[in-house]
C-alpha positions in Angstrom: 16.5 1.9 -9.9 14.4 4.8 -9.1 11.1 4.8 -7.0 8.4 7.3 -7.2 5.0 7.9 -5.6 1.7 9.7 -6.7 -0.9 10.6 -4.2 -4.6 11.2 -5.6 -8.1 11.1 -4.7 -10.7 9.0 -5.5 -13.8 10.4 -3.8 -13.2 10.5 -0.3 -10.3 7.7 -0.7 -6.7 8.2 -1.0 -5.1 6.6 -3.5 -1.1 5.9 -3.3 0.6 4.8 -6.5 3.9 3.1 -6.2 6.5 2.7 -9.1 9.6 0.7 -9.0 10.9 -2.0 -6.1 10.0 -1.7 -2.3 13.3 -2.9 -0.7 15.8 -1.6 1.9 17.5 1.5 0.9 15.1 1.8 -2.3 11.4 2.8 -1.9 10.8 1.9 1.7 11.6 5.7 2.9 9.1 6.8 0.2 6.5 4.3 1.2 6.8 5.3 4.7 6.9 9.2 3.8 3.6 8.9 1.7 1.6 6.9 3.9 2.6 9.0 7.2 1.6 12.2 5.3 -1.7 10.9 4.2 -2.5 9.4 7.8 -1.1 12.8 9.4 -3.3 14.8 7.1 -6.4 13.1 8.4 -6.9 10.3 5.8 -8.4 7.3 6.9 -9.3 5.3 3.8 -6.1 4.4 1.9 -5.6 2.1 -1.3 -2.0 1.5 -2.3 -1.9 0.8 -6.0 1.2 -1.6 -6.5 0.5 -2.4 -10.3 4.0 -1.0 -10.9 5.7 -2.7 -8.1 7.8 -5.7 -9.3 9.6 -6.5 -6.2 9.2 -6.1 -2.5 11.7 -7.5 0.1 11.3 -8.3 3.8 11.8 -4.6 4.8 9.3 -3.5 2.2 6.7 -6.0 3.8 7.7 -4.7 7.4 6.9 -1.3 6.0 3.4 -2.2 4.8 2.6 -4.0 7.9 3.9 -1.1 9.9 2.0 1.4 7.8 -1.4 -0.6 8.0 -0.9 -0.9 12.1 -0.4 3.0 12.1 -3.9 3.4 9.9 -5.8 1.3 12.2 -4.4 2.8 15.3 -6.0 6.0 14.1 -9.5 4.2 12.9 -8.3 4.2 9.4 -7.7 1.2 6.9 -5.3 0.4 4.1 -6.1 -1.9 1.2 -3.8 -3.2 -1.5 -4.9 -3.3 -5.3 -3.4 -4.5 -8.6 -0.6 -6.8 -7.3 1.4 -8.5 -9.6 1.8 -12.2 -9.7 4.8 -12.0 -7.8 3.7 -9.9 -5.0 0.5 -12.0 -4.7 2.6 -15.1 -4.4 4.7 -13.1 -1.5 1.5 -12.0 0.3 0.3 -15.6 0.2 3.7 -17.3 1.6 3.7 -14.9 4.0 0.1 -15.1 5.2 -0.5 -11.3 4.8 -3.2 -12.2 2.6 -4.9 -12.5 5.9 -4.1 -9.1 7.2 -4.4 -6.9 4.1 -7.8 -6.8 2.2 -6.3 -7.5 -1.7 -8.2 -6.1 -4.5 -7.4 -6.9 -8.2 -8.2 -3.2 -9.3 -8.3 0.1 -7.7 -12.0 0.8 -8.3 -13.0 -2.2 -6.3 -10.5 -1.2 -3.4 -12.1 2.1 -3.2 -15.5 1.1 -3.5 -15.0 -1.7 -0.7 -15.1 1.6 1.6 -18.4 2.3 1.0 
């Protein structure tokens, strides 16, 4: 299965859309690259739109946590939006909902930075 990203701006927030599975060997390098590029270019407000992500494995979760830590280390923040049920359940099971701010839609995630 292919994986793709789309990076766009919503006001002063960088929104990164992911499409596909975030798993070892498929998606993890793309996630790392897209988020790293945003942080390195000075973007500090980042929303990850996961509406079209149907699966995340432990490597994918690790990458999301690593990206979150990298953003926080430079004074930024990463918020998650549009999680499918399976991904929401995974965030509950792993207790990562206590780490990430999770929003039902992209707009509310972006506006939460204000």
